[in-house]
C-alpha atoms as one frame of an Amber mdcrd trajectory, in Angstrom:
protein
 -43.329   4.105  84.762 -39.996   3.600  85.364 -39.751   1.664  81.904 -41.229
   4.390  80.003 -38.515   6.699  78.438 -39.581   9.317  76.654 -43.158   7.893
  76.430 -41.685   4.913  74.732 -42.453   1.433  76.355 -40.295  -1.896  76.076
 -42.048  -3.064  73.125 -41.619  -0.255  71.260 -37.718  -0.231  71.893 -37.555
  -3.658  70.791 -39.211  -2.961  67.288 -36.809   0.091  66.984 -33.969  -1.824
  67.698 -35.072  -4.410  64.941 -35.833  -1.955  62.329 -31.895  -0.493  63.168
 -30.369  -4.274  62.997 -32.256  -4.631  59.932 -31.256  -1.427  57.907 -27.648
  -1.309  59.066 -26.854  -4.683  60.079 -25.541  -6.068  63.219 -21.785  -5.349
  61.740 -22.263  -1.683  61.116 -24.127  -0.861  64.505 -21.145  -0.515  66.582
 -19.159   1.580  63.804 -22.245   3.979  63.875 -22.235   3.954  67.834 -18.308
   4.849  67.586 -19.121   7.692  65.199 -22.052   9.021  67.419 -19.785   8.852
  70.444 -16.817  10.877  69.116 -19.447  13.802  67.852 -20.776  13.886  71.303
 -17.430  14.065  72.793 -16.435  16.632  69.884 -19.784  18.380  70.907 -19.024
  18.268  74.649 -15.524  19.415  74.246 -16.471  22.746  71.754 -19.093  23.587
  74.455 -16.758  23.671  77.264 -13.991  25.539  75.174 -17.023  28.389  74.520
 -18.049  27.980  78.421 -14.274  28.596  79.039 -13.747  31.640  76.678 -16.918
  33.303  78.201 -15.731  33.259  81.791 -12.332  34.371  80.807 -13.733  37.093
  78.963 -16.572  38.008  82.002 -13.495  37.931  84.499 -11.321  40.295  82.181
 -14.379  42.377  81.772 -14.780  42.371  85.857 -11.211  43.779  86.105 -11.538
  46.751  83.728 -14.614  47.669  85.708 -12.959  47.457  88.904  -9.860  49.366
  87.483 -12.553  52.208  86.377 -13.947  52.220  89.514 -10.756  52.520  91.069
  -9.793  55.591  88.644 -13.485  57.192  89.569 -12.678  57.361  93.114  -9.725
  59.310  92.905
């Protein structure tokens, strides 16, 4: 049960690895992995920026609502 990742067992992973090596060659795989890593890092940074922007906007909206509530109480 622990050896199964996404319903793929050990022999299937080995076959997939062999196909990847045959298609791209052993020298090209590290370059592909670096490119994939950079892409994932950029995606993570972009999602963090979006989260940060949403939080700051929510904070400013909350402050505005509190100001309006104070004004209405007067």
